[in-house]
C-alpha positions as a Markdown table, in Angstrom:
| # | Residue | x | y | z |
|---|---|---|---|---|
| 1 | Met | -80.8 | 45.0 | 33.9 |
| 2 | His | -79.2 | 45.7 | 31.1 |
| 3 | His | -75.1 | 46.3 | 31.4 |
| 4 | Leu | -73.4 | 48.4 | 28.9 |
| 5 | Ala | -69.8 | 49.1 | 28.2 |
| 6 | Val | -69.3 | 52.2 | 26.0 |
| 7 | Tyr | -66.1 | 52.9 | 24.6 |
| 8 | Asp | -64.7 | 56.0 | 22.6 |
| 9 | Met | -62.3 | 54.8 | 19.7 |
| 10 | Asp | -59.6 | 57.2 | 18.8 |
| 11 | Lys | -57.1 | 57.4 | 21.2 |
| 12 | Thr | -59.1 | 55.5 | 23.7 |
| 13 | Leu | -58.7 | 52.1 | 22.0 |
| 14 | Thr | -56.4 | 53.3 | 19.5 |
| 15 | Tyr | -53.2 | 54.6 | 19.3 |
| 16 | Ala | -53.9 | 57.4 | 17.2 |
| 17 | Pro | -56.7 | 59.3 | 15.7 |
| 18 | Thr | -58.1 | 57.2 | 12.9 |
| 19 | Trp | -59.9 | 59.3 | 10.3 |
| 20 | Thr | -56.9 | 61.2 | 8.4 |
| 21 | Pro | -55.0 | 57.7 | 8.0 |
| 22 | Phe | -57.9 | 56.2 | 6.9 |
| 23 | Leu | -58.5 | 59.1 | 4.3 |
| 24 | Val | -55.0 | 58.8 | 3.6 |
| 25 | Ala | -54.4 | 54.9 | 3.0 |
| 26 | Thr | -57.8 | 54.8 | 1.0 |
| 27 | Ala | -56.4 | 57.7 | -1.1 |
| 28 | Arg | -53.2 | 55.6 | -1.7 |
| 29 | Ala | -54.9 | 52.8 | -2.9 |
| 30 | Asn | -57.8 | 54.1 | -5.1 |
| 31 | Ala | -56.9 | 57.1 | -6.5 |
| 32 | Pro | -52.8 | 58.5 | -5.2 |
| 33 | Trp | -53.3 | 61.6 | -7.2 |
| 34 | Arg | -56.0 | 62.7 | -4.6 |
| 35 | Leu | -52.9 | 62.7 | -2.1 |
| 36 | Gly | -51.9 | 66.4 | -3.9 |
| 37 | Leu | -54.9 | 67.7 | -2.6 |
| 38 | Phe | -54.0 | 67.1 | 1.1 |
| 39 | Pro | -52.5 | 70.6 | 1.3 |
| 40 | Ile | -56.2 | 72.1 | 0.8 |
| 41 | Val | -57.4 | 69.5 | 3.9 |
| 42 | Ala | -54.7 | 71.3 | 5.9 |
| 43 | Val | -56.0 | 75.0 | 4.8 |
| 44 | Ala | -59.5 | 73.5 | 5.7 |
| 45 | Gly | -57.9 | 72.2 | 9.2 |
| 46 | Leu | -56.7 | 75.8 | 9.9 |
| 47 | Gly | -60.2 | 77.2 | 9.1 |
| 48 | Tyr | -61.5 | 75.1 | 11.9 |
| 49 | Thr | -58.7 | 75.8 | 13.9 |
| 50 | Leu | -60.0 | 79.5 | 13.3 |
| 51 | Arg | -63.6 | 78.5 | 14.2 |
| 52 | Leu | -64.7 | 79.7 | 10.4 |
| 53 | Met | -66.1 | 76.2 | 10.3 |
| 54 | Gly | -67.4 | 73.6 | 12.4 |
| 55 | Arg | -65.9 | 69.6 | 12.9 |
| 56 | Ala | -68.8 | 68.1 | 10.7 |
| 57 | Arg | -68.1 | 70.6 | 8.0 |
| 58 | Leu | -64.2 | 69.9 | 7.9 |
| 59 | Lys | -64.7 | 66.0 | 7.8 |
| 60 | Glu | -67.2 | 66.6 | 4.8 |
| 61 | Ile | -64.4 | 68.7 | 2.9 |
| 62 | Ala | -61.7 | 66.3 | 3.8 |
| 63 | Gln | -63.9 | 63.0 | 2.4 |
| 64 | Arg | -64.8 | 65.2 | -0.6 |
| 65 | Leu | -61.1 | 65.8 | -1.5 |
| 66 | Leu | -59.5 | 62.9 | -0.6 |
| 67 | Leu | -62.3 | 60.2 | -1.2 |
| 68 | Gly | -64.1 | 62.1 | -3.9 |
| 69 | Gly | -67.7 | 63.2 | -3.5 |
| 70 | Asn | -69.2 | 59.7 | -3.4 |
| 71 | Met | -68.0 | 56.0 | -3.4 |
| 72 | Thr | -69.7 | 53.1 | -4.5 |
| 73 | Glu | -70.9 | 51.0 | -1.3 |
| 74 | Ala | -68.4 | 48.4 | -2.6 |
| 75 | Ala | -65.5 | 50.1 | -2.7 |
| 76 | Ala | -66.2 | 51.9 | 0.9 |
| 77 | Lys | -66.4 | 48.5 | 2.4 |
| 78 | Arg | -63.3 | 47.5 | 0.7 |
| 79 | Ala | -61.5 | 50.4 | 1.8 |
| 80 | Ala | -63.0 | 49.8 | 5.6 |
| 81 | Ser | -62.0 | 46.2 | 5.5 |
| 82 | Arg | -58.6 | 46.5 | 4.6 |
| 83 | Phe | -58.0 | 49.6 | 7.1 |
| 84 | Ala | -59.8 | 48.0 | 9.9 |
| 85 | Ala | -57.5 | 45.0 | 9.4 |
| 86 | Thr | -54.4 | 47.1 | 9.8 |
| 87 | Val | -55.8 | 49.1 | 12.9 |
| 88 | Ala | -56.7 | 45.6 | 14.7 |
| 89 | Glu | -53.4 | 43.8 | 13.9 |
| 90 | Ser | -51.2 | 47.0 | 15.0 |
| 91 | Gly | -53.3 | 49.9 | 16.1 |
| 92 | Val | -55.2 | 49.1 | 19.5 |
| 93 | Tyr | -53.7 | 49.3 | 22.7 |
| 94 | Ala | -53.4 | 45.5 | 24.6 |
| 95 | Gly | -55.2 | 47.5 | 28.1 |
| 96 | Ala | -58.5 | 48.2 | 25.7 |
| 97 | Arg | -58.5 | 44.6 | 24.6 |
| 98 | Asp | -58.1 | 43.4 | 28.1 |
| 99 | Gln | -60.6 | 45.8 | 29.4 |
| 100 | Ile | -63.0 | 44.7 | 26.3 |
| 101 | Ala | -62.6 | 41.2 | 27.6 |
| 102 | Ala | -63.2 | 41.7 | 31.3 |
| 103 | Asp | -66.2 | 43.5 | 30.5 |
| 104 | Arg | -67.6 | 40.8 | 28.3 |
| 105 | Ala | -66.7 | 38.1 | 30.6 |
| 106 | Ala | -68.8 | 40.4 | 33.4 |
| 107 | Gly | -71.8 | 40.2 | 31.2 |
| 108 | Tyr | -71.6 | 43.8 | 29.7 |
| 109 | Arg | -72.8 | 44.5 | 26.1 |
| 110 | Ile | -69.8 | 46.1 | 24.3 |
| 111 | Val | -70.6 | 49.3 | 22.5 |
| 112 | Met | -68.6 | 51.7 | 20.5 |
| 113 | Ala | -69.6 | 55.4 | 20.3 |
| 114 | Thr | -67.0 | 57.3 | 18.1 |
| 115 | Ala | -67.3 | 60.7 | 16.3 |
| 116 | Ser | -65.7 | 58.7 | 13.6 |
| 117 | Tyr | -67.9 | 57.5 | 10.2 |
| 118 | Gly | -69.8 | 54.7 | 10.9 |
| 119 | Phe | -68.8 | 53.2 | 7.4 |
| 120 | Tyr | -65.3 | 52.3 | 8.3 |
| 121 | Ala | -65.8 | 52.5 | 12.4 |
| 122 | Glu | -68.2 | 49.5 | 12.0 |
| 123 | Ala | -65.5 | 47.3 | 10.3 |
| 124 | Ile | -63.3 | 48.3 | 13.3 |
| 125 | Gly | -65.5 | 47.3 | 15.7 |
| 126 | Glu | -66.3 | 44.2 | 14.0 |
| 127 | Gln | -62.3 | 43.3 | 14.3 |
| 128 | Leu | -62.7 | 43.9 | 17.8 |
| 129 | Gly | -65.6 | 42.0 | 18.5 |
| 130 | Phe | -68.0 | 44.7 | 19.6 |
| 131 | Asp | -71.8 | 44.1 | 19.7 |
| 132 | Ala | -72.9 | 47.5 | 18.5 |
| 133 | Val | -71.4 | 50.7 | 16.8 |
| 134 | Ile | -72.7 | 54.2 | 17.2 |
| 135 | Ala | -70.8 | 56.3 | 14.8 |
| 136 | Thr | -71.3 | 59.3 | 12.6 |
| 137 | Asn | -73.3 | 58.4 | 9.4 |
| 138 | Val | -73.1 | 59.8 | 6.2 |
| 139 | Val | -75.7 | 60.1 | 3.5 |
| 140 | Arg | -76.0 | 57.0 | 1.5 |
| 141 | Gln | -77.7 | 57.1 | -1.6 |
| 142 | Asn | -78.2 | 54.5 | -4.7 |
| 143 | Gly | -75.2 | 52.3 | -3.6 |
| 144 | Arg | -72.9 | 55.3 | -2.9 |
| 145 | Val | -71.5 | 56.7 | 0.0 |
| 146 | Arg | -71.6 | 60.8 | -0.2 |
| 147 | Ala | -69.4 | 63.3 | 1.5 |
| 148 | Arg | -72.2 | 64.7 | 3.8 |
| 149 | Ile | -73.2 | 63.8 | 7.3 |
| 150 | Asp | -76.5 | 62.4 | 7.7 |
| 151 | Gly | -77.8 | 63.9 | 11.2 |
| 152 | Glu | -75.3 | 65.1 | 13.7 |
| 153 | Asn | -71.5 | 64.3 | 14.1 |
| 154 | Cys | -71.3 | 62.0 | 17.2 |
| 155 | Tyr | -69.2 | 64.3 | 19.3 |
| 156 | Gly | -69.7 | 65.9 | 22.4 |
| 157 | Pro | -73.4 | 66.4 | 23.7 |
| 158 | Ala | -74.2 | 64.8 | 20.2 |
| 159 | Lys | -72.4 | 61.5 | 20.9 |
| 160 | Leu | -74.6 | 61.3 | 24.3 |
| 161 | Arg | -77.9 | 62.0 | 22.3 |
| 162 | Met | -76.9 | 59.6 | 19.7 |
| 163 | Ile | -76.4 | 56.5 | 22.6 |
| 164 | Glu | -79.7 | 57.7 | 23.9 |
| 165 | Ala | -81.4 | 57.2 | 20.7 |
| 166 | Trp | -79.8 | 53.9 | 20.0 |
| 167 | Met | -80.8 | 52.7 | 23.5 |
| 168 | Ala | -84.4 | 53.7 | 23.0 |
| 169 | Glu | -84.3 | 52.0 | 19.5 |
| 170 | Gln | -83.0 | 48.7 | 21.4 |
| 171 | Gly | -85.9 | 49.1 | 23.7 |
| 172 | Ile | -83.5 | 49.9 | 26.9 |
| 173 | Ala | -84.5 | 52.2 | 29.3 |
| 174 | Arg | -81.8 | 54.3 | 31.2 |
| 175 | Glu | -83.2 | 53.0 | 34.7 |
| 176 | Asp | -82.9 | 49.6 | 33.5 |
| 177 | Ala | -79.3 | 49.8 | 32.3 |
| 178 | Val | -75.8 | 49.7 | 34.2 |
| 179 | Ile | -73.7 | 51.7 | 32.2 |
| 180 | Arg | -69.6 | 52.1 | 31.9 |
| 181 | Phe | -68.2 | 54.8 | 29.6 |
| 182 | Tyr | -64.6 | 55.0 | 28.6 |
| 183 | Ser | -62.7 | 58.0 | 26.9 |
| 184 | Asp | -59.7 | 59.8 | 26.3 |
| 185 | His | -61.1 | 63.5 | 25.9 |
| 186 | Ala | -62.8 | 66.1 | 27.7 |
| 187 | Ser | -65.4 | 66.6 | 24.8 |
| 188 | Asp | -66.8 | 63.2 | 26.2 |
| 189 | Ala | -67.8 | 65.0 | 29.3 |
| 190 | Pro | -71.4 | 65.0 | 29.0 |
| 191 | Ala | -71.6 | 60.9 | 28.5 |
| 192 | Leu | -68.9 | 60.5 | 31.3 |
| 193 | Glu | -71.3 | 62.3 | 33.7 |
| 194 | Trp | -74.5 | 60.5 | 32.6 |
| 195 | Ala | -72.7 | 57.0 | 33.0 |
| 196 | Asp | -73.1 | 55.0 | 36.1 |
| 197 | Val | -69.1 | 54.7 | 36.0 |
| 198 | Gly | -67.1 | 57.0 | 34.0 |
| 199 | Ile | -63.5 | 56.3 | 33.2 |
| 200 | Ala | -60.7 | 58.6 | 32.0 |
| 201 | Val | -58.5 | 56.4 | 29.8 |
| 202 | Asn | -55.2 | 57.6 | 28.7 |
| 203 | Pro | -56.7 | 61.2 | 29.2 |
| 204 | His | -55.3 | 64.4 | 27.9 |
| 205 | Pro | -54.6 | 67.1 | 30.5 |
| 206 | Pro | -57.9 | 68.9 | 30.5 |
| 207 | Leu | -60.1 | 65.4 | 31.0 |
| 208 | Arg | -57.2 | 64.3 | 33.8 |
| 209 | Ala | -58.1 | 67.4 | 35.6 |
| 210 | Met | -62.0 | 67.0 | 35.2 |
| 211 | Ala | -61.4 | 63.1 | 36.4 |
| 212 | Ala | -59.9 | 64.7 | 39.6 |
| 213 | Leu | -62.5 | 66.8 | 40.3 |
| 214 | Arg | -65.4 | 64.5 | 39.7 |
| 215 | Gly | -64.1 | 61.5 | 41.1 |
| 216 | Trp | -63.8 | 59.6 | 37.8 |
| 217 | Ala | -61.4 | 56.4 | 37.9 |
| 218 | Val | -58.2 | 57.2 | 35.4 |
| 219 | Glu | -56.7 | 54.2 | 33.6 |
| 220 | Asp | -53.6 | 54.1 | 31.4 |
| 221 | Trp | -53.9 | 51.5 | 28.6 |
| 222 | Thr | -50.7 | 52.9 | 26.9 |
| 223 | Arg | -48.1 | 51.0 | 29.1 |
């Protein structure tokens, strides 16, 4: 049997969401003038709130405005490494680190599944000792990281599809796996239901209510 412990990242492992801080930190380091475009990002965020665009399109717009339409792979790697080191140093719950260590000691393969972009989430996963990272992909061409999503935004039902696709690539059949899934947000309900053990971590109110109805464990790593 394969034993997989799958973790969401933002606000499950980390104190706060990572995408906007990554954008701001990278813009400040590489092109500070781009921070003046942040109000346009906020307007795009309002458009998302009003359901005028989806989450994927909002992410593409924010990336284009604050990082540019494309970055060299080298620049993206430097930015990711710099940001990941900061997150690992002071942005991860001690309870998350303890659970990762416990799952690893119990023989589980440690996997991250996040809506964040892989080109920086992978660096965070490496800092935290993850075995694999499943994340939103961006178009990468001619040594450059483009401001365009490649495939699906790894969120909600799409996250489960991407986990299943990764398992197929690894040659892991669902019936041959024991899976634990950790998340703070109700958008991960499909994966929580699909897992053998679903754990609501630091849950927001909708997920806490859902966990009570469906019998999922609830854990608080914020203490």
